[in-house]
C-alpha positions as CSV (number, residue, x, y, z in Angstrom):
1,M,0.2,0.0,0.0
2,G,1.4,3.3,-1.0
3,S,0.7,7.0,-0.4
4,G,-1.8,9.0,-2.8
5,K,-3.0,6.7,-5.6
6,T,0.2,4.8,-6.3
7,T,0.4,1.2,-5.1
8,S,2.8,-1.7,-5.5
9,F,0.5,-3.0,-8.3
10,D,1.0,0.2,-10.2
11,I,4.9,-0.4,-9.8
12,A,4.4,-4.0,-10.7
13,Q,2.3,-3.1,-13.9
14,A,5.0,-0.4,-14.9
15,A,7.9,-2.8,-14.3
16,G,6.3,-5.9,-15.9
17,V,6.6,-7.9,-13.0
18,S,4.3,-9.4,-10.2
19,Q,3.3,-7.4,-7.1
20,A,5.1,-10.2,-4.9
21,T,8.3,-9.3,-7.0
22,V,7.9,-5.6,-6.1
23,S,7.6,-6.3,-2.4
24,R,10.7,-8.5,-2.6
25,A,12.5,-6.1,-4.7
26,L,11.8,-3.2,-2.3
27,R,13.0,-5.4,0.6
28,N,16.4,-6.1,-1.4
29,S,15.3,-9.8,-1.4
30,P,18.3,-12.0,-3.1
31,L,15.5,-13.9,-4.7
32,V,15.2,-11.1,-7.2
33,N,18.2,-10.3,-9.5
34,V,20.0,-7.0,-9.2
35,E,18.7,-5.5,-12.6
36,T,15.1,-6.1,-11.7
37,R,15.5,-4.5,-8.1
38,Q,16.9,-1.5,-9.6
39,K,14.3,-1.2,-12.2
40,V,11.5,-1.6,-9.4
41,K,13.3,0.9,-7.3
42,R,13.7,3.4,-10.1
43,I,9.9,3.2,-11.0
44,A,8.9,3.4,-7.4
45,R,10.9,6.8,-7.2
46,E,9.3,8.1,-10.4
47,L,5.9,7.1,-9.1
48,N,6.7,8.7,-5.6
49,Y,5.8,5.4,-3.9
50,R,6.5,5.1,-0.2
51,V,4.8,3.0,2.5
52,D,2.1,5.1,4.4
53,R,2.8,4.4,7.9
54,S,0.0,6.6,9.1
55,A,-2.7,4.5,7.4
56,A,-4.9,2.5,9.5
57,G,-4.2,-1.1,10.1
58,L,-0.5,-0.6,9.1
59,R,0.9,0.0,12.4
60,S,1.2,-3.9,13.0
61,Q,3.5,-3.9,9.9
62,R,6.1,-1.9,11.7
63,S,9.7,-3.6,11.6
64,N,10.4,-2.3,15.0
65,T,13.9,-1.7,13.6
66,L,15.9,1.6,13.4
67,A,18.7,1.9,10.6
68,L,21.8,3.6,12.0
69,L,23.9,4.8,9.1
70,I,27.5,5.9,9.7
71,F,29.7,7.8,7.6
72,E,32.7,5.8,6.6
73,D,36.0,7.9,7.9
74,P,39.5,7.3,7.0
75,T,41.0,6.2,10.3
76,T,44.5,4.9,11.6
77,D,42.8,1.7,12.1
78,D,40.8,-0.7,10.1
79,S,37.6,0.4,11.8
80,Q,36.9,3.4,9.3
81,I,34.6,4.8,12.1
82,N,35.2,8.0,13.8
83,P,35.9,6.9,17.5
84,F,33.5,9.6,18.6
85,F,30.8,7.9,16.8
86,L,31.3,4.5,18.7
87,S,29.9,6.0,22.0
88,L,27.1,7.5,20.0
89,L,26.2,4.0,18.6
90,G,26.5,2.2,21.8
91,N,24.1,4.7,23.5
92,A,21.8,4.8,20.6
93,T,21.5,1.0,20.7
94,R,20.7,1.0,24.3
95,F,18.1,3.5,24.2
96,A,16.4,2.0,21.2
97,A,16.5,-1.6,23.1
98,R,14.6,0.3,25.9
99,R,11.9,1.6,23.5
100,G,11.3,-2.0,21.9
101,Y,13.5,-1.3,18.9
102,D,16.5,-3.4,17.2
103,V,19.1,-1.2,15.6
104,L,20.5,-2.1,12.0
105,V,23.9,-0.7,11.5
106,S,25.5,0.0,8.3
107,F,27.8,2.4,6.5
108,Q,26.2,5.3,4.5
109,Q,28.1,4.6,1.4
110,L,26.6,1.2,1.0
111,S,23.2,2.7,0.1
112,D,22.6,5.4,-2.2
113,D,18.9,5.7,-1.8
114,W,18.1,5.3,1.9
115,L,14.3,6.0,1.8
116,Y,13.6,3.0,-0.4
117,E,16.4,0.7,0.9
118,Y,15.1,1.1,4.7
119,E,11.7,2.6,5.1
120,A,9.7,1.8,1.8
121,A,11.3,-1.8,1.9
122,N,10.1,-2.1,5.5
123,R,13.5,-2.9,6.6
124,A,13.5,-0.2,9.3
125,D,11.0,2.4,10.4
126,G,13.3,5.3,10.4
127,I,16.9,6.2,9.9
128,I,19.7,7.6,12.2
129,L,22.7,9.3,10.3
130,L,26.0,9.6,12.2
131,G,28.2,11.8,10.3
132,Y,28.1,13.2,6.8
133,G,31.7,14.0,5.6
134,D,31.2,16.8,3.1
135,Y,27.6,18.2,3.8
136,G,27.7,19.8,0.3
137,K,27.5,16.2,-1.3
138,I,24.7,14.9,1.0
139,S,22.5,18.1,1.5
140,D,20.3,17.3,-1.8
141,K,19.7,13.9,-0.4
142,L,18.6,14.9,3.0
143,R,16.4,17.4,1.3
144,R,14.8,14.8,-0.6
145,L,14.3,12.5,2.4
146,H,12.6,15.4,4.2
147,D,10.5,16.4,1.1
148,D,9.3,12.6,0.8
149,G,8.3,12.4,4.5
150,G,11.1,10.2,5.4
151,H,11.6,9.2,9.1
152,F,15.2,10.5,9.8
153,V,17.5,12.4,12.1
154,I,21.0,13.3,11.7
155,W,23.8,14.1,14.3
156,G,25.7,17.4,14.0
157,A,24.5,19.2,10.8
158,T,22.0,21.6,12.5
159,T,21.4,23.8,9.2
160,P,18.0,25.3,8.7
161,E,16.7,23.0,6.0
162,L,17.2,20.2,8.7
163,E,14.8,21.8,11.1
164,G,13.1,19.0,13.1
165,H,15.6,16.3,11.8
166,A,19.0,17.5,13.6
167,I,20.3,16.9,17.0
168,G,23.6,18.7,17.8
169,C,25.6,20.6,20.4
170,R,26.0,24.3,20.9
171,N,29.1,24.3,18.7
172,R,29.4,28.2,18.4
173,N,29.1,28.6,22.3
174,G,31.6,25.8,22.7
175,G,34.2,27.6,20.3
176,E,33.8,30.6,22.5
177,I,34.1,28.9,25.8
178,I,37.3,27.0,24.7
179,T,39.0,30.1,23.0
180,R,38.3,32.3,26.1
181,H,40.0,29.5,28.2
182,L,43.0,29.9,26.0
183,L,43.0,33.7,26.1
184,A,42.8,33.5,30.0
185,L,46.0,31.6,29.7
186,G,47.6,34.7,28.2
187,R,47.8,33.2,24.7
188,R,47.0,35.6,21.9
189,R,48.2,34.0,18.7
190,I,45.7,31.2,18.7
191,A,45.9,29.0,15.6
192,F,42.3,27.4,14.4
193,I,42.9,24.1,12.5
194,G,39.9,22.8,10.6
195,G,37.6,23.7,8.1
196,A,35.2,26.8,8.0
197,S,32.9,26.5,5.1
198,D,29.3,25.5,4.7
199,D,30.7,22.0,3.7
200,C,31.5,21.4,7.3
201,P,28.7,23.1,9.3
202,E,30.1,22.0,12.8
203,F,33.6,23.0,12.1
204,K,32.3,26.4,10.8
205,Q,30.2,27.1,13.9
206,R,33.3,26.4,16.3
207,F,35.1,28.7,14.1
208,E,32.8,31.5,14.4
209,G,32.7,30.9,18.3
210,Y,36.4,31.2,18.1
211,C,36.4,34.5,16.2
212,A,33.7,35.9,18.5
213,A,35.8,35.2,21.5
214,L,39.0,36.8,20.1
215,E,37.0,39.9,18.9
216,N,35.4,40.3,22.3
217,E,38.9,40.6,23.7
218,G,40.1,42.9,21.0
219,V,42.4,40.3,19.5
220,W,42.9,40.3,16.0
221,V,41.6,37.2,13.9
222,R,44.6,36.5,11.6
223,D,44.0,34.6,8.3
224,E,47.5,32.9,8.4
225,L,46.6,31.2,11.8
226,R,43.7,29.3,10.1
227,V,44.4,26.0,8.2
228,D,42.0,23.6,6.6
229,A,41.8,20.2,7.9
230,E,39.5,17.2,7.6
231,N,38.5,15.3,10.7
232,Q,41.5,12.9,10.7
233,E,44.9,12.8,12.7
234,T,46.6,12.7,9.5
235,S,44.9,15.7,8.3
236,G,45.7,17.6,11.6
237,F,49.5,16.5,11.1
238,Q,49.6,17.9,7.8
239,A,47.8,21.0,8.6
240,M,50.3,21.6,11.5
241,D,53.0,20.9,9.0
242,R,51.9,23.6,6.6
243,L,51.4,25.8,9.4
244,L,55.2,25.3,10.7
245,E,56.5,25.8,7.0
246,S,54.5,29.2,6.6
247,G,56.6,30.8,9.6
248,A,53.6,32.1,11.2
249,Q,54.0,32.7,14.8
250,F,51.4,31.0,17.2
251,D,51.3,30.2,21.2
252,A,48.1,28.2,21.1
253,V,46.3,25.7,18.8
254,L,42.4,25.0,18.8
255,G,41.8,22.0,16.9
256,A,38.1,21.7,15.4
257,S,38.1,17.9,16.7
258,D,40.2,15.9,18.9
259,L,41.6,13.9,16.0
260,I,42.7,17.1,14.4
261,A,44.2,18.4,17.6
262,I,46.1,15.1,18.3
263,G,47.6,15.0,14.8
264,A,48.8,18.7,15.3
265,M,50.3,17.7,18.7
266,K,52.3,15.0,17.1
267,R,53.6,17.2,14.2
268,M,54.6,19.7,16.9
269,R,56.3,17.2,19.1
270,K,58.3,16.1,15.9
271,A,59.3,19.8,15.7
272,G,60.7,20.0,19.1
273,L,57.8,22.3,20.4
274,S,56.8,21.8,24.1
275,I,53.4,21.3,25.2
276,P,52.0,23.3,27.0
277,E,55.3,25.2,27.5
278,D,55.7,26.5,24.2
279,V,52.0,25.9,22.7
280,S,48.7,25.5,24.5
281,V,46.4,22.8,22.8
282,A,42.6,22.3,22.8
283,G,40.3,20.3,20.9
284,F,36.6,19.4,20.6
285,D,34.8,16.1,21.4
286,D,36.4,14.3,24.1
287,I,37.1,11.0,22.4
288,P,38.8,8.4,24.4
289,A,42.2,9.0,23.2
290,A,41.9,12.7,24.4
291,S,42.5,11.7,28.0
292,Y,45.3,9.2,27.7
293,F,47.4,11.1,25.0
294,T,50.5,12.7,26.4
295,P,49.9,15.5,27.4
296,S,46.3,14.6,27.9
297,L,44.1,17.1,25.8
298,T,41.9,20.0,26.8
299,T,38.7,19.5,25.1
300,M,35.0,20.4,24.9
301,R,33.2,17.4,25.8
302,Q,29.8,16.3,24.0
303,D,27.5,14.2,26.2
304,T,27.0,11.2,23.8
305,R,24.4,9.6,26.2
306,A,22.1,12.8,25.9
307,A,22.7,13.0,22.2
308,A,21.9,9.4,21.7
309,E,18.5,9.8,23.9
310,A,17.7,12.8,21.9
311,L,18.3,11.0,18.4
312,V,16.2,7.9,19.3
313,D,13.1,10.1,20.9
314,N,13.1,12.4,18.0
315,L,13.0,9.6,15.6
316,L,10.5,7.6,17.3
317,A,8.2,10.9,17.7
318,M,8.5,10.9,13.9
319,I,7.6,7.5,13.3
320,D,4.5,8.1,15.7
321,G,3.4,10.8,13.4
322,Q,4.5,13.6,15.4
323,P,6.5,16.6,14.2
324,G,10.4,16.2,14.8
325,Q,11.8,18.8,17.3
326,S,15.7,19.6,16.5
327,Q,17.8,20.2,19.7
328,L,21.0,21.9,20.6
329,L,22.7,20.2,23.6
330,P,25.3,22.1,25.9
331,M,29.0,21.6,25.8
332,E,31.4,21.2,28.7
333,L,35.0,22.4,28.9
334,V,37.4,19.5,30.1
335,V,40.9,21.0,31.3
336,R,43.8,18.7,30.8
337,G,47.4,18.9,30.7
338,S,47.7,20.3,27.1
339,C,46.9,23.6,28.5
340,G,48.9,23.7,31.6
341,G,46.2,22.8,33.9
342,R,45.6,19.6,36.1
343,D,43.3,17.2,34.7
344,R,39.5,18.0,35.7
345,G,37.9,15.3,33.6
């Protein structure tokens, strides 16, 4: 049964197959060959077909499963998962189980049409997206999910077009808090390493907070002290290499993520710089490595337990026919040895 006048029988007629084949194809059944599955999904998209979960009698056909799709990040190990998302994954699975839902975990790259792969095929009642890479490459797909009435929530990218579908942290405020901490240490030439474009909205918001804190203290925002980097240790290492080669003077580094900050620290240590005596360093996220790296990393902690609960609750509200509610969660400053303080978290 589909929304509007389109039914699975309409798709079957257009595709020249049986209605049972359509149902199997939309569920990705191996009983249907790849070519037929692709043909059925293409016709379903063209006819704007999707399962009408608000229709009477269909409630019992829910899968009681949530799809959790993780962005595949280049990492220093074989997991290809940003360590920050592992905590979100564990907590989301726990909260979903308490609400009577299983969690189907996959990588985002493995599916190019989430609505039909998961919701329309009844494999999952809704989708949680962790990470997105280059936001510009995913924004159109998210808008289509929204326009098609898809049940989905995303962590982090709290952009206007995702109103009701996004859960994130107060990144701009976090950028201000941690920059003010560096300024209070007497640091005045604070480098920011990370992206600051619309393709990385979380990093951009953190950069905006960094700029606001500097400007409030009458400190000039120096273009030569901002270096682009992706959310990887290797990218942080390479960005610091470029900063050192430029000859720009700096006495503190704010990484847009812990991974970037740790990579930058490794490069500074290789260059003979002492942390925190020569340079204070801070990051974002409070991944496990932040506390056991030497020196331990000052960072802005994101509450992954609260984040996971908000993601699951928001998605289940949508599944029940209620409007989604975007949320911005507070961040907490965790002071550690990389800024010269004694560990407080």
